[in-house]
C-alpha positions as CSV (number, residue, x, y, z in Angstrom):
1,M,111.0,136.5,127.2
2,S,112.3,135.7,130.6
3,T,114.8,132.9,131.4
4,L,112.3,130.9,133.2
5,K,109.8,131.3,130.2
6,S,112.6,130.3,127.7
7,L,113.5,127.3,129.7
8,S,109.8,126.3,129.9
9,R,109.5,126.6,126.2
10,M,112.7,124.5,125.7
11,V,111.3,121.7,127.9
12,S,107.9,121.8,126.4
13,T,109.5,121.5,122.8
14,A,111.7,118.7,123.8
15,H,108.6,116.9,125.4
16,M,106.5,117.5,122.2
17,R,109.5,116.2,119.9
18,D,109.9,113.0,122.0
19,A,106.2,112.3,122.4
20,T,105.0,109.1,120.9
21,V,102.3,109.6,118.3
22,D,100.1,106.4,117.5
23,W,100.1,107.1,113.7
24,T,97.6,104.1,113.3
25,L,94.8,106.3,114.8
26,F,95.2,108.8,112.2
27,L,95.6,106.4,109.3
28,G,92.6,104.4,110.6
29,R,94.2,101.0,109.8
30,I,96.7,98.5,111.5
31,P,99.9,97.8,109.5
32,D,100.0,94.4,107.7
33,A,101.8,91.9,109.7
34,I,105.2,90.8,108.1
35,D,105.4,87.1,107.8
36,P,108.4,85.9,109.7
37,E,109.0,82.9,107.5
38,S,109.1,85.1,104.4
39,V,111.6,87.5,106.0
40,R,113.8,84.5,106.9
41,R,113.8,83.1,103.4
42,S,114.4,86.4,101.9
43,L,117.2,87.6,104.3
44,E,118.6,84.9,106.5
45,G,122.4,84.6,105.9
46,K,122.5,87.5,103.3
47,R,124.9,90.3,103.1
48,V,122.8,93.6,102.9
49,L,123.9,97.1,101.7
50,I,121.7,100.1,102.7
51,T,122.5,103.4,101.1
52,G,121.3,106.4,102.9
53,A,121.5,104.3,106.0
54,G,121.6,107.5,108.1
55,G,118.2,108.7,107.0
56,Y,114.9,108.0,108.4
57,I,114.0,105.1,106.2
58,G,117.6,103.8,105.8
59,S,118.0,103.7,109.7
60,A,114.5,102.2,110.2
61,L,115.6,99.3,107.8
62,A,118.7,98.8,109.8
63,R,116.8,98.6,113.0
64,Y,114.5,96.2,111.5
65,L,117.2,94.0,109.7
66,R,119.1,93.7,112.9
67,R,116.6,90.9,113.7
68,A,116.9,89.1,110.4
69,S,119.9,86.7,111.0
70,L,121.9,88.6,108.3
71,Q,125.5,87.6,107.6
72,R,126.6,91.2,107.4
73,L,124.9,94.6,107.2
74,V,126.8,97.3,105.4
75,L,125.6,100.9,106.0
76,L,126.7,103.7,103.7
77,D,125.8,107.4,104.1
78,I,127.4,110.7,103.2
79,A,126.1,112.2,106.6
80,E,128.8,111.2,109.1
81,Q,126.7,111.9,112.1
82,G,123.7,110.2,111.2
83,L,125.6,107.1,110.5
84,F,127.6,107.3,113.7
85,E,124.4,107.7,115.7
86,L,122.9,104.6,114.1
87,G,125.9,102.5,114.7
88,A,125.9,103.4,118.3
89,E,122.2,102.8,118.6
90,L,122.6,99.3,117.1
91,D,125.4,98.7,119.7
92,D,123.1,99.8,122.5
93,Q,120.4,97.4,121.2
94,G,122.8,94.4,121.3
95,C,122.9,93.9,117.5
96,L,125.3,91.0,116.9
97,T,125.3,91.3,113.1
98,Q,128.6,92.0,111.6
99,R,128.5,95.5,110.4
100,A,130.4,97.9,108.4
101,L,129.8,101.7,108.5
102,I,130.9,103.6,105.3
103,V,131.1,107.3,105.1
104,G,131.0,108.3,101.5
105,D,128.9,109.5,98.5
106,V,126.7,107.1,96.5
107,C,127.9,109.0,93.3
108,D,131.4,107.9,94.1
109,T,132.0,105.3,91.3
110,A,135.4,104.1,93.0
111,L,133.7,103.9,96.4
112,L,130.9,101.8,95.0
113,H,133.2,99.4,93.4
114,E,135.3,99.1,96.2
115,T,132.2,98.5,98.6
116,F,130.8,95.7,96.4
117,E,134.2,94.1,96.0
118,D,135.0,94.1,99.7
119,Y,131.5,93.2,101.0
120,Q,129.8,91.4,98.1
121,P,126.2,92.3,99.2
122,H,123.5,90.0,98.1
123,I,120.8,92.6,98.6
124,V,120.9,96.4,98.4
125,F,118.2,98.8,99.6
126,H,118.9,102.2,98.0
127,A,117.5,104.8,100.2
128,A,120.1,107.6,99.5
129,A,118.2,110.5,97.9
130,C,117.4,114.1,97.9
131,K,113.8,114.1,99.0
132,H,112.6,117.5,100.0
133,V,110.6,119.2,97.3
134,S,110.9,122.8,97.7
135,L,114.6,122.6,98.8
136,M,115.4,120.6,95.6
137,E,113.9,123.4,93.5
138,D,116.7,125.6,95.0
139,N,119.2,122.8,94.5
140,P,118.4,121.3,91.0
141,F,122.1,119.9,90.4
142,A,122.2,118.2,93.6
143,A,118.8,116.5,93.0
144,A,119.9,115.3,89.7
145,R,123.3,114.3,90.7
146,N,122.1,112.2,93.6
147,N,118.8,110.9,92.4
148,I,119.8,110.0,88.9
149,L,123.6,109.7,88.6
150,G,123.9,108.1,92.0
151,T,121.2,105.6,91.1
152,K,122.8,104.8,87.7
153,R,126.2,104.2,89.1
154,L,124.8,102.1,92.0
155,L,123.0,99.8,89.5
156,K,125.9,99.4,87.5
157,A,128.2,98.5,90.3
158,A,125.5,96.0,91.5
159,N,125.2,94.3,88.2
160,E,128.9,94.0,87.8
161,A,129.3,92.6,91.2
162,S,126.3,90.0,90.4
163,A,124.2,91.2,93.4
164,E,121.0,89.3,93.7
165,Q,118.6,92.2,94.3
166,V,118.5,96.0,94.4
167,I,115.4,97.7,95.7
168,V,115.4,101.4,94.9
169,I,113.1,103.4,97.0
170,S,110.9,105.7,94.9
171,T,108.1,108.1,95.8
172,D,104.7,109.2,94.6
173,K,106.3,112.5,93.7
174,A,107.7,110.5,90.6
175,V,104.1,110.4,89.2
176,D,103.4,113.2,86.7
177,P,106.0,115.3,88.5
178,I,105.8,118.9,88.6
179,G,108.9,119.5,90.8
180,I,112.5,118.6,89.8
181,M,112.7,116.2,92.8
182,G,109.9,114.1,91.5
183,A,111.3,114.2,87.9
184,T,114.6,113.1,89.0
185,K,113.0,110.2,90.9
186,R,111.1,109.3,87.9
187,I,114.2,109.0,85.9
188,G,115.4,106.8,88.7
189,E,112.5,104.5,88.0
190,L,113.3,104.5,84.3
191,L,116.9,103.4,85.1
192,V,115.3,100.5,87.0
193,L,113.2,99.5,84.0
194,A,116.1,99.7,81.6
195,N,118.2,97.4,83.9
196,S,119.5,94.5,81.6
197,G,121.9,92.8,83.9
198,A,121.3,89.6,86.0
199,T,120.5,91.5,89.1
200,Q,116.8,91.8,90.0
201,V,116.0,95.4,90.3
202,K,112.8,96.8,91.6
203,A,111.7,100.5,92.4
204,V,109.1,100.8,95.1
205,R,106.9,103.9,95.1
206,L,106.2,104.9,98.7
207,A,103.7,107.5,99.9
208,N,104.4,110.3,102.5
209,V,105.9,108.5,105.6
210,L,104.4,109.7,108.7
211,G,107.0,110.9,111.2
212,S,109.9,110.8,108.8
213,T,112.5,113.5,109.2
214,G,111.4,116.9,107.5
215,S,107.9,115.6,106.7
216,V,104.7,117.4,107.5
217,G,104.0,115.5,110.7
218,P,107.2,116.5,112.5
219,I,106.9,120.1,111.1
220,L,103.4,120.5,112.5
221,M,104.5,119.0,115.7
222,R,107.3,121.6,116.2
223,Q,104.9,124.3,115.4
224,I,102.4,123.0,118.0
225,A,105.3,123.0,120.6
226,R,105.8,126.6,119.8
227,G,102.2,127.3,120.3
228,G,101.5,127.9,116.6
229,P,100.7,129.1,114.1
230,L,100.5,125.9,111.9
231,T,101.4,126.5,108.4
232,I,99.7,124.5,105.7
233,T,99.9,125.3,102.0
234,D,96.2,124.9,101.1
235,P,93.1,124.0,103.0
236,A,92.3,121.4,100.2
237,C,95.8,119.7,100.4
238,T,95.9,115.9,100.6
239,R,98.5,113.3,100.7
240,Y,98.8,109.6,100.7
241,F,100.5,108.4,103.8
242,L,102.2,105.2,105.2
243,S,103.5,104.4,108.7
244,V,107.1,103.5,108.9
245,D,105.9,99.9,109.9
246,E,104.0,99.7,106.7
247,V,107.1,101.0,104.8
248,M,109.2,98.3,106.3
249,H,106.6,95.7,105.3
250,R,106.4,96.8,101.7
251,L,110.3,97.0,101.2
252,V,111.0,93.6,102.7
253,S,108.0,92.2,100.8
254,S,109.3,93.6,97.6
255,L,112.1,91.0,97.8
256,A,109.5,88.3,97.0
257,V,108.3,89.9,93.8
258,N,110.1,87.7,91.3
259,V,110.7,90.0,88.2
260,V,113.9,91.1,86.7
261,S,113.1,94.7,86.7
262,A,109.9,96.6,87.6
263,V,108.3,99.5,89.2
264,L,106.0,98.6,92.1
265,T,103.5,100.9,93.9
266,S,102.5,100.3,97.3
267,D,98.9,100.3,98.6
268,A,98.5,103.6,100.7
269,G,94.8,103.6,101.3
270,E,92.9,106.8,100.5
271,P,94.5,110.3,100.4
272,L,94.0,112.1,103.8
273,S,93.8,115.7,104.5
274,I,96.7,117.8,105.9
275,V,94.2,120.0,107.8
276,D,92.9,116.8,109.4
277,L,96.4,115.7,110.3
278,A,97.0,119.1,112.0
279,H,93.7,118.7,114.0
280,F,94.7,115.1,114.9
281,L,98.1,116.1,116.3
282,V,96.4,119.0,118.2
283,H,94.1,116.6,119.9
284,H,96.6,113.8,120.4
285,L,99.7,115.7,121.8
286,P,100.1,116.6,125.4
287,S,99.8,120.2,126.8
288,V,98.3,121.7,123.6
289,P,96.3,124.9,123.7
290,S,92.7,124.5,122.8
291,K,92.9,126.7,119.7
292,I,96.0,127.0,117.5
293,E,95.9,129.3,114.5
294,I,96.2,127.6,111.0
295,K,97.9,129.8,108.3
296,Y,97.6,129.0,104.7
297,T,100.7,129.8,102.8
298,G,100.0,128.7,99.2
299,L,101.6,126.0,97.2
300,R,105.5,126.4,96.8
301,P,107.3,125.7,93.6
302,G,107.2,121.9,93.0
303,D,104.2,121.3,95.4
304,K,101.0,119.7,94.2
305,L,97.6,119.9,95.8
306,T,97.0,116.3,95.5
307,E,99.0,113.3,94.6
308,C,98.7,110.0,92.9
309,M,100.3,106.6,93.0
310,I,99.9,105.7,89.5
311,A,100.3,108.2,86.4
312,L,97.7,109.0,83.8
313,D,99.6,107.1,81.2
314,E,100.1,104.0,83.5
315,S,98.3,100.9,84.3
316,S,98.8,98.4,87.2
317,T,98.3,94.7,88.0
318,P,98.5,92.8,91.1
319,S,101.8,91.3,92.1
320,N,102.1,88.0,94.1
321,V,102.5,90.4,97.2
322,T,99.2,91.7,98.3
323,S,100.4,95.2,99.3
324,L,102.2,95.7,96.1
325,Q,101.0,96.3,92.5
326,R,103.2,96.2,89.3
327,V,103.1,99.4,87.3
328,Y,103.3,99.5,83.5
329,A,103.8,102.6,81.4
330,N,101.7,102.9,78.2
331,H,104.9,104.0,76.3
332,S,108.5,103.0,76.7
333,I,111.7,104.9,76.3
334,A,114.7,103.5,74.0
335,A,117.7,102.6,75.9
336,S,119.8,104.7,73.7
337,T,117.6,107.8,74.4
338,L,117.9,107.1,78.2
339,E,121.7,106.8,77.9
340,S,122.3,109.8,75.8
341,A,120.0,112.0,77.9
342,I,121.8,111.0,81.1
343,E,125.2,111.7,79.6
344,E,123.8,115.1,78.8
345,M,122.7,115.6,82.4
346,D,126.2,114.4,83.6
347,A,127.8,117.1,81.6
348,A,125.2,119.7,82.5
349,I,125.9,119.1,86.1
350,R,129.7,119.2,85.8
351,I,129.5,122.6,84.2
352,R,126.4,123.7,86.2
353,N,124.3,124.6,83.0
354,L,120.9,124.5,84.2
355,R,119.2,125.0,80.8
356,R,121.1,121.8,79.5
357,L,120.0,119.9,82.5
358,L,116.3,120.9,82.3
359,D,116.2,120.1,78.7
360,A,117.7,116.6,79.1
361,I,115.2,115.9,82.0
362,T,112.2,116.9,79.9
363,R,113.5,114.6,77.1
364,L,112.9,111.8,79.4
365,V,110.0,112.9,81.3
366,P,108.0,115.0,78.8
367,T,105.1,115.8,81.1
368,Y,107.5,117.6,83.5
369,R,107.3,121.3,83.2
370,P,110.1,123.1,85.1
371,S,108.8,125.7,87.7
372,R,108.8,129.3,86.9
373,Q,111.6,129.8,89.5
374,L,113.8,127.2,87.6
375,Q,113.0,128.8,84.2
376,Q,113.9,132.2,85.4
377,Q,117.1,130.8,86.9
378,A,118.0,129.2,83.6
379,N,117.2,132.4,81.7
380,T,119.4,134.5,84.1
381,E,122.2,132.2,83.6
382,E,121.9,132.1,79.8
383,T,121.8,135.9,79.8
384,E,124.9,136.2,82.1
385,M,126.8,133.7,79.8
386,M,125.9,135.9,76.6
387,A,127.1,139.1,78.4
């Protein structure tokens, strides 16, 4: 490719990446308006901690909360660059709220206790997570460490510091999970339900967030910018979607659900076709060829054809917040079982024993069946240990 053509393609890609997409046109609905008075009552004068603050949802929360008259905003992330860029952006926007930017690991117990002791947050939004389904199939120890141990240690620190509320961001992938990412997020929900301290703890199940980093929308946009082909796992694949504005509404509104511990699911409308999303982007982005090839690649380990917001063995009832329902499991797990299984996971992660990790996870999520890829990896490790 000539230098001129290369430059043209670079400019086209940058333009496509920066193009604004009105996701409400694809969703076919207008985001619920957030009641300013409710926000003021929930957040005014509060000290708020966001974990995973440099990620898509964490940074969107930080941008939103800069208008909430907070006493202090504490932003924690292990990714230095994302955190730095967020801090610079808030400075550019004239955010006057006192801030602390902490580069660190949410699994670091000493750091968590230091953070709670130094800043005494009233409210915590726990957005730190490993979230990419196929990537976590290749990195099961990272998924379990961050999504399970990180959540457990954060809840313990919050309760010991007498924080008022912790909002744990969960996902529809936790519903009847077939991937290890979803299984670890489901155990995060079990930790929420097992919370016995004075701190109110709520997990909010979110659908796929349109436009979020690494999600299907931006991936398709990059492929469109290159001229295709567009890669989709299956023509029948559907997903529930939320816009980032809807996500902010549900997370902030969850503060008003007055329960000690609960799993909440968010109204996400009807599931939508990934193929329809591809066609929408082709028709709504600038300078797109009239025809772009779609290639169907097949489901990857951990992928589902369709997803649900409520599991087969769960029921739900309305909460006092219109867009949120409270989820109830038809069976419970004893606290001692949960504790011993997570201790087993901790040991398995430290010595990187995949079989022990998978066995401990399936004790808590019996419907989860590890993928053939993970089973083969565990078998290989066992064979090598015996050799």
